[in-house]
N, C-alpha and C positions, 0 to 999 in steps of 0.2 A: 413426598415426591421430589422436592429440591435436593434432598440428600441422596436419593437414588440416582437422580440425573447427574449430580456431581461425581458420585461413585463411578458412573458409566464413563464420564469424561476422564476420570483418573485412570481407569482401566485402559481406555484408548490411548492415553498418553504414555503408559508404560510399554505399549507395543512398538512405539517408534521413538527412540531416544537418541539415536545417532544418525548422522548423515551417511550416505554411501561411502564417502571418503574417510569415514571414521571419526570425524570431529563431532562436536556437540551440535545437535539440531537446533534450529531457531525455535521450534515449538518447546524444546526442553528449557532453553534460556528464558523464554517468556513465562512458562509455567513456574519455574523456580522463583522468578522475580515476583510473580503474582501471589505465590504461596509464602513469601518471606514475612512472617508475622512481626518481625522487628520493625518493619516500616509501616508508618501510618499513611504516608502518601508516596506516590510514584511520580517522579518528575521525568521530563524528556531527557534531562542530563543523566539520570540513572540508566536509561536505556542506552545512551551513548557509551557509558562506561561498561555496561554489561555485555554489549555486543562487540566492543573492541574494533578491530580492523574490518569487521564485516558490517559495521554500523550503517554505511550509506545504503546499500541494497536492502538490508533488513528493515531500516526505518522507512524507506520509500514504500516498501510493501505494507508495513504496519499502518502508515498514514493513508495509503490508497485503498486497501482492501475493505475497510468498514463501509466505504461508499458503494460497494457492490451489494451490500446487504441493506435491508430496510432500516433506515435511520431517521431520527427526527429532522425536520427542516432546519437548514443552516449548518448541518454537520460538515458538509463539503467545504464550506467557507472557513470553518474553524481548523479543519485538518489540512486545508489547501496551502496555508502560509508556510509551515515547515516543509511541506512537500515541494514547494517551489524552490526553497533554499537548497534542499538536498539534491533535487534534480539538476539544478545549476552547477552544484559542486561535482556531480557525476560527469556532467558534460565537460567541465574544465579539468577533470582528473585530480581534483583536490581532495584532501582528507576531510572526513565529515566534521562540520562545524555549524553551530547555530548560535545566533545572537542570544545574549542573556535573557532578553525579553521572551524569547521562544523557549530556550533551553530550560528556564526555571518554571515553566508552566507545569502544573502537576494535577493529579486527581487522587482521590482516596484509593487506598489499596483495594477496597471492596469493589469500587467502580472499575478499576483496572482489571481485577480478577474476572468481573462479569464480561468485560470486553474480550479478554483472552479466551474465556470459555466459548464465546461466540465464534472467534476466529479459529480456535484450535482444531476442530474436526476438519475444516477445509484445508488448513495448513498441513496437517498430518497426512491427508490424502495426497496432497501435492508432493510432500517430501518422499512419499512412497514411489512416486513416478519420476522424480528428478534424479538425474545422474549426469556426470560429465560427458559431453559429446558436442561435436561441432563447435569446439572451443573458440575458433576464430571469430564467431559471432558474439562472444562474450568478453573479448579482450580489446584493448585499444588497437585501432581507432574506432572500431564498431561500438565499443562501450561508450565513447563520447557521443556517438550518434543516438544511442539509446537514451543518454542523459538529455540531449537536446529535444528529442521527441517526447520524453517524459515531462520536460519543462513545459512544452507547448500544450500537452494534454492536461497538466496540472492547472494551467491558466484557464482552460476550458472548464475544468472541474469546479472552479470557484464561481463561475458565472451562474446566476440564478435562472437556470433553464430547467423546466419541468422534465424530470426523468432523463436529464442530459448528462448526469454524472456517472451512470452505471458503466457504459462502454469505455469511457476514458479511464475510469478507475480499474476496470478489469484489464485493460491493455497495459497500464502501468504496473499492475500487480504481477502479470505474467512475465513482463520484461525484467522486473526487479528480482523475481525468484530465479529467472534464467541467469542473470548476471551473478547473483549470490552463489548459486551452485554450479556455475560454469556449464549450463545446459543451453546450448545454442538453439535447440529445437523449441524450447519455451520462449526464447527471445524472438524467434521467427513467428511463433504463434501470436505473441504480443504485438509484433509489427503488423500482422494481418488484421488483428482486432483494432489496431490504431487507425488503419485506413477506414474501416467501417465506422469507427467512432467519429472521425472527422466529417465524413459524409452525413451521418445522422445528425450531429450537433449543428453543423452549418446548414443542413436542410431545415431543421427546426428554427434556427435563427432567421433564415430567409423567409420562412412562412410567417413568423411573428412580425417581422418588419413589413412584409407585404400586407398582412392583415391590419396592422396599425395604419399604414398608408391609406388603405382602402377606407378605413373608418373615418379618418380625418378628411379625406377628399370626397367621399361619396355619401357618408352618413351625416356628418355635421354640416 
């Protein structure tokens, strides 16, 4: 069964290997990196090199999207640190850079391949829908606004809030793909989800604080 499932993913990957603009798709870059048997481990710095000038938007998506899927507890905290760095750089219009402590973090190629196989079907579907449009929403100064909002959502993402990471991660992922492929419609979709994420997360926080206050004032 694992071989059949992998063969299915391989076939799906072959169906989408380029962006609408003709460049190499993000899914292609990730798949090639995960399939490179010369590597024993994949470091974040390897992703920076492989993605080149597209690294900021692509890495923001890579670190945000796994939080949309079911993941072990604490995953959002681990992925949140590089996400905060990258969102801040997008906000400031800087080239992608991560401190050595973060950039040198790595995982085995098999673990990276497993992660890519989970992301790939969703990413390929998105790549089939993404196309350049409403470009003004993907360029400065709007790009800096996206970076600021992604930074605020990334901070929410690392907070230990039950089920509080899905909407912020989804919003960041949509905006990152929109900026990456210059699709303003996806950026607008991400902005809409961001509003919902803020209301939901702060609603949960308010309920938690209120419940704690009630416990200490009425129960104890």
